C-alpha positions in Angstrom: -41.4 -78.0 94.9 -40.8 -78.0 98.7 -43.7 -77.6 101.0 -44.4 -77.3 104.7 -46.1 -80.6 105.4 -47.8 -82.3 108.3 -49.6 -85.5 108.5 -52.1 -87.0 111.0 -53.3 -90.6 110.8 -51.4 -90.8 107.5 -53.3 -87.9 105.8 -51.0 -85.2 104.3 -51.9 -81.5 104.4 -50.2 -78.3 103.6 -49.2 -75.4 105.9 -47.8 -72.0 105.1 -44.1 -71.5 105.8 -43.5 -71.0 109.5 -46.8 -72.5 110.5 -45.3 -75.6 112.1 -43.1 -73.7 114.5 -45.9 -71.2 115.3 -48.4 -74.0 115.9 -45.9 -75.8 118.2 -45.3 -72.7 120.3 -49.1 -71.9 120.6 -49.9 -75.4 121.7 -47.0 -75.6 124.2 -48.0 -72.3 125.7 -51.6 -73.2 125.9 -50.8 -76.4 127.9 -48.5 -74.5 130.3 -51.5 -72.3 131.2 -53.8 -75.2 132.0 -51.7 -78.4 132.4 -54.5 -80.3 134.1 -57.1 -79.9 131.5 -57.6 -83.3 129.9 -58.8 -81.8 126.6 -55.5 -79.9 126.3 -53.5 -83.0 127.2 -55.3 -84.9 124.5 -54.6 -82.0 122.0 -50.9 -82.0 122.8 -50.7 -85.8 122.5 -52.3 -85.5 119.1 -49.9 -82.8 118.0 -46.9 -84.9 119.1 -48.0 -87.4 116.5 -47.9 -84.8 113.7 -45.0 -84.5 111.4 -44.3 -80.8 110.9 -41.1 -80.1 109.1 -40.2 -78.6 105.7 -39.5 -81.7 103.6 -38.1 -82.4 100.1 -40.0 -84.6 97.7 -40.0 -88.3 98.3 -37.3 -90.1 96.4 -38.9 -93.2 94.9 -37.9 -96.5 96.5 -36.9 -97.7 93.1 -34.1 -95.2 93.0 -32.8 -96.0 96.5 -33.3 -99.8 96.7 -33.4 -100.8 93.1 -30.4 -102.6 91.7 -27.2 -100.6 91.3 -26.5 -99.5 87.8 -22.8 -100.7 87.9 -20.5 -101.5 90.8 -17.1 -102.8 91.9 -15.1 -101.6 88.9 -11.6 -103.2 88.7 -8.8 -102.9 86.1 -7.1 -105.9 84.5 -3.5 -106.4 85.5 -2.2 -105.2 82.1 -4.4 -102.1 82.4 -6.2 -102.8 79.1 -9.6 -103.8 80.4 -12.2 -102.9 83.0 -14.6 -105.2 84.7 -17.6 -104.4 86.9 -20.8 -105.9 88.3 -24.1 -105.0 86.8 -27.6 -106.6 86.3 -28.4 -108.3 83.1 -31.8 -108.2 81.4 -33.1 -110.8 83.9 -32.0 -108.7 86.9 -29.2 -110.9 88.1 -25.8 -109.4 88.9 -23.1 -110.5 86.5 -19.6 -109.6 85.5 -19.3 -107.1 82.6 -16.1 -106.3 80.7 -15.0 -103.5 78.5 -11.8 -101.9 77.2 -10.2 -99.2 79.4 -10.4 -96.8 76.4 -14.2 -97.3 76.1 -15.5 -97.8 79.6 -19.1 -97.2 78.7 -19.2 -100.0 76.1 -19.3 -103.0 78.5 -20.9 -106.3 77.7 -22.0 -109.1 80.1 -19.4 -111.9 80.5 -21.2 -114.2 82.9 -24.8 -115.4 82.9 -25.6 -116.3 86.5 -29.2 -116.4 87.5 -31.1 -115.7 90.7 -29.3 -113.0 92.6 -26.3 -113.6 90.4 -22.6 -113.2 91.1 -21.6 -112.4 94.7 -18.1 -111.1 93.9 -15.2 -111.4 91.5 -11.6 -110.5 90.8 -9.2 -110.6 87.8 -7.0 -113.6 87.4 -3.4 -112.6 86.9 -3.3 -113.9 83.3 -5.5 -111.1 82.0 -7.6 -113.6 80.2 -9.7 -115.0 83.0 -12.0 -113.6 85.7 -12.6 -115.4 88.9 -16.0 -115.1 90.4 -18.0 -116.8 93.2 -21.7 -117.4 94.0 -23.8 -119.4 96.3 -27.3 -121.0 96.2 -30.0 -118.6 97.4 -28.0 -117.2 100.3 -26.8 -120.6 101.8 -23.2 -119.2 101.8 -21.7 -122.3 100.2 -19.7 -120.3 97.7 -18.2 -122.0 94.6 -15.3 -120.5 92.7 -15.6 -120.2 89.0 -13.3 -119.0 86.2 -14.5 -117.5 83.0 -12.5 -116.9 79.8 -13.1 -113.3 78.7 -12.5 -114.3 75.1 -14.9 -117.2 74.8 -17.2 -116.6 77.8 -16.8 -120.2 78.9 -17.1 -120.8 82.6 -15.6 -123.6 84.7 -16.6 -124.5 88.3 -13.1 -124.8 89.9 -14.6 -126.2 93.2 -17.3 -128.6 92.0 -17.9 -130.3 95.4 -21.2 -130.5 97.1 -21.5 -128.7 100.5 -17.9 -127.4 100.2 -17.4 -123.6 100.3 -14.4 -121.4 99.5 -12.5 -119.0 101.6 -9.3 -117.0 101.5 -8.8 -116.6 97.8 -5.2 -115.6 96.8 -3.6 -114.7 93.4 -0.1 -113.8 92.3 1.3 -112.1 89.3 4.2 -114.5 88.9 1.8 -117.5 88.9 -0.9 -116.2 86.5 -2.5 -119.5 85.8 -3.0 -120.6 89.4 -4.9 -119.6 92.5 -4.7 -120.5 96.1 -8.0 -121.0 97.9 -9.3 -122.4 101.2 -11.8 -125.3 101.0 -13.5 -127.2 103.8 -13.4 -130.3 101.6 -11.6 -132.7 103.9 -13.7 -131.9 107.0 -16.5 -129.3 107.3 -15.0 -127.5 110.3 -11.6 -126.5 108.8 -10.4 -124.9 105.6 -7.2 -126.4 104.0 -5.5 -124.5 101.3 -5.4 -125.8 97.7 -3.5 -124.8 94.6 -5.8 -124.8 91.5 -4.9 -124.4 87.9 -7.6 -122.1 86.5 -7.2 -123.5 82.9 -7.6 -127.2 83.5 -9.1 -127.2 87.0 -6.4 -129.5 88.5 -5.6 -129.0 92.2 -3.3 -130.1 94.9 -3.2 -129.7 98.7 -0.9 -126.9 99.8 -1.5 -126.6 103.6 -3.5 -128.8 106.0 -5.5 -127.0 108.7 -4.8 -128.5 112.2 -8.3 -127.1 113.2 -7.5 -123.7 114.5 -6.4 -121.8 111.4 -8.8 -119.1 110.2 -6.8 -117.7 107.3 -3.6 -118.3 105.3 -1.0 -116.0 103.7 1.4 -116.6 100.8 4.8 -115.2 100.4 6.1 -113.5 97.3 7.0 -116.9 95.8 3.3 -117.8 96.2 3.9 -120.4 98.8 1.7 -120.6 101.9 4.1 -119.6 104.7 1.9 -117.8 107.3 -1.3 -118.6 109.1 -3.6 -116.7 111.5 -4.8 -119.2 114.1 -7.5 -118.7 116.7 -7.1 -121.1 119.6 -10.5 -122.2 120.9 -9.3 -123.2 124.4 -7.6 -120.0 125.2 -9.1 -117.5 122.8 -5.5 -116.4 121.8 -4.5 -115.5 118.3 -1.4 -117.1 117.0 0.9 -116.0 114.1 2.2 -119.3 112.7 5.0 -119.5 110.1 7.2 -121.9 108.2 10.4 -121.3 106.2 9.5 -123.1 103.0 6.4 -124.6 101.4 6.7 -128.1 102.8 8.5 -127.2 106.0 7.3 -127.6 109.6 5.1 -124.9 111.2 6.0 -123.0 114.3 4.3 -120.4 116.5 6.0 -117.1 116.0 3.8 -114.6 118.0 0.8 -115.0 120.3 -1.8 -112.3 121.2 -4.1 -112.8 124.2 -7.8 -112.9 123.6 -8.1 -109.3 124.8 -5.6 -108.2 122.2 -7.3 -110.1 119.3 -8.9 -107.2 117.5 -11.0 -109.0 114.9 -14.2 -107.7 113.3 -17.4 -109.6 113.1 -17.3 -113.4 113.1 -13.6 -113.7 112.0 -14.4 -116.1 109.2 -11.2 -115.7 107.2 -9.9 -113.0 109.4 -6.2 -112.3 109.2 -3.8 -110.3 111.3 -1.1 -110.9 108.6 -0.9 -108.1 106.0 1.7 -109.8 103.7 5.4 -110.7 103.3 8.3 -108.5 102.4 9.8 -109.0 99.0 12.7 -111.1 100.4 10.4 -113.3 102.5 12.4 -112.7 105.7 9.8 -110.4 107.3 6.1 -109.9 107.2 3.6 -107.2 108.1 1.0 -107.7 110.7 -1.7 -105.8 112.7 -1.0 -105.7 116.5 -2.2 -103.8 119.6 0.7 -105.0 121.8 2.0 -102.0 123.8 -0.9 -99.7 122.7 -4.6 -99.4 122.9 -5.1 -99.1 119.2 -4.0 -101.6 116.6 -0.9 -100.7 114.6 0.9 -101.9 111.5 4.0 -103.7 112.6 6.9 -105.4 110.7 7.9 -108.9 112.1 11.1 -110.8 111.4 10.1 -114.4 110.7 13.3 -115.8 112.1 13.2 -114.2 115.5 9.7 -112.8 116.0 11.2 -109.4 116.7 8.8 -106.6 115.6 8.7 -102.9 115.3 5.8 -100.5 114.6 5.5 -99.1 111.1 2.3 -96.9 111.3 -0.1 -95.9 114.1 -2.9 -93.4 114.8 -5.5 -92.4 117.4 -7.7 -95.2 116.2 -7.4 -98.8 114.9 -6.3 -99.9 111.4 -9.4 -100.0 109.3 -10.9 -103.2 108.1 -11.1 -103.6 104.3 -14.9 -103.8 103.7 -14.3 -103.4 100.0 -11.7 -106.3 99.8 -12.0 -108.2 96.5 -12.0 -111.5 98.2 -14.6 -114.0 99.1 -17.4 -112.7 101.3 -16.6 -112.4 105.0 -12.8 -112.7 104.5 -11.6 -109.9 106.7 -8.4 -108.1 105.9 -6.7 -104.8 107.1 -7.2 -101.9 104.6 -3.9 -101.5 102.9 -2.4 -100.4 99.6 0.1 -103.0 98.3 2.5 -102.2 95.6 1.6 -104.4 92.6 5.3 -104.8 91.6 7.0 -105.5 94.9 4.2 -106.5 97.2 5.4 -104.0 99.8 2.9 -101.8 101.6 2.5 -98.4 100.2 -0.2 -97.1 102.6 -2.4 -98.2 105.5 -5.8 -96.8 106.4 -7.0 -95.9 109.9 -10.6 -95.2 110.8 -11.8 -92.9 113.6 -15.0 -91.1 112.5 -13.9 -91.5 108.9 -11.1 -93.4 107.1 -7.8 -91.7 106.2 -4.8 -93.0 104.4 -1.3 -92.9 106.0 1.4 -93.2 103.3 4.3 -95.6 104.0 5.9 -95.3 100.6 6.7 -91.6 99.8 6.1 -92.4 96.1 2.3 -92.6 96.7 1.9 -89.8 99.1 1.4 -87.2 96.4 -1.2 -89.4 94.7 -3.2 -89.9 97.8 -3.1 -86.1 98.5 -4.3 -85.4 95.0 -7.2 -87.9 95.3 -8.2 -86.4 98.6 -8.3 -82.9 97.2 -10.2 -83.8 94.0 -12.7 -86.5 95.2 -15.3 -86.3 98.0 -14.9 -88.6 101.0 -12.4 -91.5 101.2 -10.6 -92.7 98.1 -10.8 -96.5 98.1 -8.4 -97.9 95.5 -10.2 -101.0 94.1 -7.3 -102.1 91.8 -4.0 -101.0 90.2 -2.5 -102.0 86.9 0.7 -104.0 87.2 2.8 -101.1 86.0 1.1 -98.9 88.6 0.2 -96.3 86.0 -3.6 -96.6 86.3 -5.7 -96.9 89.4 -9.5 -97.5 89.7 -10.8 -95.4 92.6 -14.1 -95.5 94.4 -15.3 -92.6 96.5 -16.8 -93.6 99.9 -18.8 -90.8 101.5 -21.9 -90.8 103.7 -23.9 -88.4 101.6 -23.5 -89.9 98.1 -23.4 -93.3 96.4 -20.0 -94.7 95.5 -18.6 -93.2 92.3 -15.8 -94.7 90.3 -12.9 -93.0 88.4 -9.9 -94.0 86.5 -6.8 -92.3 87.8 -3.8 -91.8 85.5 -0.9 -91.4 88.0 1.6 -90.1 85.4 -0.7 -87.4 84.0 -2.5 -86.8 87.4 -5.8 -87.0 85.6 -9.1 -88.4 86.8 -11.6 -89.9 84.3 -15.1 -90.4 85.8 -16.4 -93.9 85.1 -19.8 -94.2 86.7 -21.9 -93.9 89.8 -23.6 -96.9 91.4 -26.8 -95.0 91.6 -26.8 -92.3 88.8 -30.5 -91.5 89.4 -29.6 -90.1 92.8 -27.3 -87.6 91.2 -28.6 -84.1 92.2 -30.8 -85.5 94.9 -30.6 -84.0 98.4 -28.9 -86.6 100.5 -27.9 -86.3 104.2 -24.5 -86.2 105.7 -24.0 -88.3 108.9 -22.6 -86.2 111.7 -20.0 -87.8 114.0 -20.6 -87.1 117.7 -19.4 -88.4 121.1 -22.0 -88.9 123.8 -21.7 -89.9 127.4 -23.3 -93.1 128.7 -24.9 -93.5 132.1 -21.7 -94.9 133.6 -19.5 -92.2 132.1 -18.3 -94.2 129.1 -17.8 -92.2 125.9 -20.0 -93.4 123.0 -19.1 -92.5 119.4 -22.3 -92.1 117.3 -23.4 -91.0 113.8 -26.5 -88.8 113.7 -28.1 -88.2 110.4 -30.8 -85.5 110.4 -33.7 -85.5 107.9 -33.4 -83.5 104.7 -35.8 -80.6 105.0 -35.1 -78.1 102.3 -32.9 -77.4 99.3 -30.1 -75.7 101.3 -30.0 -77.4 104.7 -29.6 -80.9 106.0 -31.3 -80.2 109.4 -34.8 -79.3 110.4 -35.8 -76.2 112.3 -34.2 -76.3 115.7 -37.6 -75.8 117.2 -39.1 -78.9 115.5 -38.7 -82.3 116.9 -38.6 -85.1 114.4 -39.3 -88.9 114.4 -36.2 -91.0 115.1 -35.0 -94.4 114.0 -32.3 -96.1 116.1 -30.2 -98.2 113.7 -27.8 -100.5 115.7 -25.1 -102.3 113.7 -24.7 -106.0 113.8 -21.7 -108.1 114.4 -22.0 -107.3 117.2 -18.1 -106.9 117.0 -18.4 -104.5 114.1 -18.9 -100.8 113.6 -20.7 -98.2 111.4 -18.8 -96.2 108.8 -19.1 -92.8 107.2 -20.2 -94.4 103.9 -23.3 -94.3 101.8 -26.0 -96.4 103.3 -29.2 -96.5 101.3 -31.4 -97.2 104.3 -30.1 -94.1 106.1 -30.8 -92.0 103.1 -34.2 -93.6 102.7 -35.1 -92.7 106.3 -33.7 -89.2 106.1 -35.6 -88.5 102.9 -38.9 -89.6 104.6 -38.3 -87.2 107.5 -36.7 -89.4 110.1 -33.5 -88.7 112.0 -31.2 -91.8 112.1 -29.0 -92.7 115.1 -26.1 -95.1 114.8 -24.3 -95.9 118.0 -20.9 -97.5 118.3 -21.9 -99.3 121.6 -19.2 -100.8 123.7 -17.8 -103.9 122.1 -17.7 -102.1 118.7 -14.4 -102.5 116.8 -12.2 -99.7 115.6 -11.9 -97.7 118.8 -9.1 -99.6 120.6 -8.9 -102.8 122.6 -10.2 -101.3 125.8 -13.4 -100.2 124.2 -13.8 -103.6 122.4 -13.3 -105.5 125.7 -15.6 -103.2 127.6 -18.3 -105.2 125.7 -17.2 -108.5 127.2 -20.2 -110.1 129.0 -22.3 -107.1 128.1 -24.1 -108.6 125.1 -27.6 -107.3 125.3 -26.8 -105.7 128.6 -24.7 -102.6 128.7 -24.6 -102.7 124.9 -28.4 -102.3 125.1 -28.1 -99.6 127.7 -25.6 -97.6 125.5 -28.3 -97.6 122.7 -31.0 -96.4 125.1 -28.8 -93.7 126.6 -28.0 -92.3 123.1 -31.7 -92.2 122.2 -32.6 -90.5 125.5 -29.9 -87.9 124.6 -31.7 -87.1 121.4 -34.9 -86.5 123.3 -33.3 -84.4 126.0 -31.6 -82.2 123.4 -34.8 -81.6 121.5 -34.0 -83.6 118.4 -36.3 -86.6 118.7 -40.1 -86.6 119.2 -40.4 -89.0 122.2 -43.8 -90.2 120.8 -42.3 -91.2 117.5 -39.2 -93.4 118.1 -38.5 -96.7 116.3 -35.6 -99.2 116.2 -34.4 -101.1 113.1 -31.6 -103.7 113.2 -30.1 -106.5 111.2 -28.5 -109.6 112.5 -26.9 -108.7 115.9 -28.6 -105.3 115.4 -31.9 -107.1 115.1 -31.3 -108.8 118.4 -30.4 -105.5 120.0 -33.6 -104.0 118.5 -35.6 -106.5 120.5 -33.6 -106.0 123.6 -34.0 -102.2 123.7 -37.7 -102.5 123.1 -38.1 -105.1 125.8 -36.2 -102.8 128.3 -38.0 -99.6 127.3 -41.4 -100.2 125.7 -42.3 -96.6 126.6 -39.4 -95.3 124.4 -39.7 -97.5 121.3 -43.0 -97.6 119.5 -42.0 -99.6 116.5 -39.4 -102.4 116.2 -37.9 -104.0 113.0 -35.8 -107.1 113.5 -34.1 -108.5 110.4 -32.4 -111.9 110.6 -31.7 -111.3 114.3 -31.1 -114.1 116.8 -33.7 -114.2 119.5 -32.5 -117.0 121.7 -28.8 -116.9 122.6 -28.6 -120.6 123.6 -30.2 -121.7 120.3 -27.8 -119.4 118.4 -24.8 -121.1 119.9 -26.3 -124.6 119.5 -27.1 -124.0 115.8 -23.9 -122.3 114.6 -22.6 -123.8 111.3 -20.0 -126.6 111.6 -17.2 -124.4 110.2 -17.7 -121.8 112.9 -16.2 -123.7 115.9 -13.3 -121.3 116.5 -15.8 -118.4 116.0 -18.2 -120.0 118.5 -15.5 -120.1 121.2 -15.0 -116.4 120.6 -18.7 -115.7 121.1 -18.7 -117.7 124.3 -15.8 -115.8 125.7 -17.3 -112.5 124.8 -20.9 -113.3 125.8 -20.8 -116.1 128.4 -21.8 -119.8 128.0 -25.5 -119.2 127.5 -25.7 -122.6 125.8 -25.1 -124.4 129.1 -26.3 -121.7 131.6 -30.0 -121.4 131.4 -30.2 -118.5 133.8 -27.7 -116.5 131.6 -29.7 -117.4 128.5 -32.9 -116.1 130.0 -31.1 -113.0 131.1 -29.7 -112.3 127.6 -32.6 -113.5 125.4 -35.6 -111.3 124.9 -38.6 -112.7 126.8 -41.6 -110.4 126.2 -43.6 -112.1 128.9 -46.2 -109.4 129.2 -48.2 -107.0 127.0 -46.6 -103.9 125.5 -49.3 -101.3 124.9 -48.7 -99.3 121.8 -45.7 -101.4 120.5 -45.6 -103.0 117.0 -43.1 -105.4 115.5 -42.0 -106.4 112.0 -39.7 -109.5 111.9 -38.1 -110.7 108.7 -35.9 -113.7 107.9 -34.3 -115.5 105.0 -35.5 -119.1 104.6 -31.9 -120.3 103.8 -30.1 -118.3 106.6 -27.1 -120.5 107.6 -26.2 -118.4 110.6 -29.4 -117.4 112.3 -31.9 -120.3 111.9 -35.4 -119.1 110.8 -36.8 -120.7 113.9 -35.5 -117.7 115.9 -38.2 -115.6 114.2 -40.9 -118.2 114.7 -40.1 -118.5 118.4 -40.2 -114.8 119.2 -43.2 -114.2 117.0 -45.1 -116.9 118.9 -44.2 -115.4 122.2 -45.2 -111.9 121.1 -48.5 -112.9 119.7 -49.2 -115.0 122.8 -48.7 -111.7 124.8 -51.2 -110.0 122.5 -48.6 -107.9 120.7 -49.0 -107.0 117.0 -46.4 -108.6 114.8 -45.8 -108.7 111.0 -43.6 -111.7 110.1 -42.0 -112.0 106.7 -39.9 -114.9 105.3 -38.1 -114.4 102.0 -37.9 -117.8 100.4 -34.8 -117.5 98.3 -32.6 -115.5 100.7 -30.1 -116.2 103.4 -28.6 -114.0 106.1 -29.8 -110.7 104.6 -31.6 -110.0 101.4 -29.7 -109.8 98.1 -32.3 -110.0 95.2 -33.4 -106.5 94.2 -37.0 -107.6 94.0 -36.9 -108.8 97.6 -35.2 -105.7 98.8 -37.8 -103.5 97.1 -40.6 -105.5 98.6 -39.1 -105.6 102.0 -38.3 -101.9 102.3 -41.7 -101.0 100.9 -43.3 -102.9 103.8 -40.9 -101.3 106.3 -41.8 -97.8 105.0 -45.5 -98.4 105.5 -44.8 -100.0 108.9 -42.9 -97.0 110.1 -45.3 -94.5 108.7 -48.2 -96.3 110.3 -46.6 -96.5 113.7 -44.6 -93.2 113.8 -47.2 -91.2 111.7 -44.5 -90.5 109.1 -44.8 -90.1 105.3 -44.6 -92.9 102.8 -44.6 -93.7 99.2 -47.6 -95.9 98.1 -46.8 -99.6 98.3 -48.0 -102.7 96.6 -46.4 -106.2 96.7 -43.3 -106.3 94.5 -43.5 -108.5 91.4 -40.9 -111.2 91.5 -40.4 -111.0 95.2 -40.6 -114.4 96.9 -42.1 -113.6 100.3 -44.2 -115.6 102.7 -46.3 -113.6 105.2 -46.9 -115.6 108.3 
């Protein structure tokens, strides 16, 4: 049953329909008649802390943040079997396998403990699955193979402190994989060929120190490399004519034209070779603001555009490769290796067909499935596809698509308990920053009744600013459990693609150069002020929540505008830019040079570091902070949290500090997620006077409260 609810000091009550708007109008009129009466000012201030909208029932946290039922379905190359990730009886995610004909009858194949398997893909021999996992979030991933007949697993990279990257397979070499390992030196990944049956390996390509990813041709020989030159910041496309031949630089893009997402670990501008090996496909912004798909002759370097749009080529965030390998989002023909389609992403992703043979299939999927159709895998004969739907207002759902019959067979939803629940659809908008720059944003309004995804226009609502990390990343129109959690609790959610975000062209990306924590911060503040000016947000109930680079920005906006932000959540965010650069992992040296060029050399410029790093030198009346870290975070040292917490507490500011003892850069174990978001829910409700489900510490969570 839906009721008109308000709460004050956390105590819920019930009002008749229409009472909220009536009470608001009465109080506002009363104050206009006597604006100087202190009693009335106090009354209005009290009312501004009341939540007064028609709200749906609270969706239990267990349904939102509990482990997904099943995820990442992929079909075997021969089309006979399906695999997916699901928790076993101990709660750890593992690979399950079933027959295509009986998709509901899966059985667990692997038996990893802890958080379980991080990712997997089918080997091309149809009898093995490749999977990888690290130790409690330390990001030192090992590659394993498991025999689907016997269940026996083998560690293919059994080397201490050596991680994998850039995993490649090929249907013509079904018993082999190519994979990058920083086995020779910690700072560079060489490519090795590994036999998945006996574990033997040999070196295929030696990294001179600047290569961040490798690409094989159709003969499964490493013949292309994406290099990032630390001294110049340029990106180089490097090629060779045969497996043991000499390397040569084919094309070079300046730093400003190097449109990489995130930290570029494993990032590649090469999309693959043509069948004859004489050309390759790459992503380039030369001659345009947006990145395009281009075809490059390997002999001459001559290139021509193949596909373009009003926005950049989309990154493949569902790529079935090792975590943080970054590839363009493409459909490759399983038989020829040629590109069938490429995805572009403005406010939402869309496919652009290159091969006319798939155009009808993509049109069919778009008309029969909600959101964007992400093709997770294709059988080798290309008769069967596994399709995941990506949409902002529903969890991913998987289907088996029979291309010949044009039939869709539903497989499963990642969160079946949310089926039928009222979820919110992010709205894409464009705002104007103080200097005239255009800011793409997603605004998600709270769910308020059975038929609408927006509150009464006369009712202001509490708002949570949710900046993305990276910081060279972006938000997407995809299901985000945290956004739905907030919308269900009655909060509006604002996601701002601040300058420096990827996906909107090289000019917008480069507008963020030397604006880390400066104009990036101001863009966030400007967008929040717009929600206040337009009557969306209650100015007395605004919070900010960010993870990683978003956590850093959460601190920066609060430091700049403590009058605007009344609650701040920083998750695994850096708090001292100099220390961040000093403590970067050994294998991030090329990435570090990119950070320095985008940010400035805060490691050696103390004045710049102080300008960029949150200081919080004085008291912040009314502000509250929750700061959380993973004890094994390899990217943002947990000392970042200790330092800022000490500074805040010294200034007399309230801080809750959480350290999850078996996590890294973000939280993976369901028990820890349940515990953390329960604490976030109570924190926001207490400081924004919102509503919350009852909370008690989560059994099985390993958290230290400092």
